[in-house]
C-alpha positions, 0 to 999 in steps of 0.5 A: 276727144271723141264724144261718148255715144249714148247706150242704145239697146237697138245698137247692141241688138244690131251688133249681133248681126256681125257675130252671126255673120261671123258664125255663118262665114265660119261654117260656110267657108271653113272645112274644119268648122263643118267637120266640128259641126258634124261631130257636134251634131253626132255627139248631140244625137248620141246624147239624146239617144243615150239619155245622158244626165243633166250634168253630162249635157252640160259637159257635152255642150261645154266641150262642143263650144270649146272646140268650135270657139278654138277653131274660130280663133284658129281660123281668125289667126290663120286669116290674119296671118295670111294678110300680114304675110301672104308668103311663107314666113317661119314665124307666121308658121309657128303662130299658125302651128300654135293656134292649130295645137290649141284646137287639137288640145281642145278636141282631145278634151272633147274626145276624153269627155265623150269617152267618159260619158258615152263608153259606159253607156254604150257598153251597158247597152251592149251587155 
């Protein structure tokens, strides 16, 4: 039986490097990741310029995070599926399509939240 390792804050801190490396790899290597990052920056700039409320900031950050998280999971599933089945397989295609569908649904949610927050403020600025 494996001996339990003693809890170490230093070890926990070191483990963050893997997570940060994952984020770096995602934003460097994943085209969709960079697209979502650009969209997030635009949303944050609009939020700042339009002086949105604290609750609206929470909503914006939640949907930005949700889209990026689902895209990271989608990219992970795609990479794993490519290792499991380097050639075309109809069941792997279904798995990839489902993961992409999750990203699409999250992106639709982000667009809806952005529309609810930004459209009235933009209309008020125009009139």
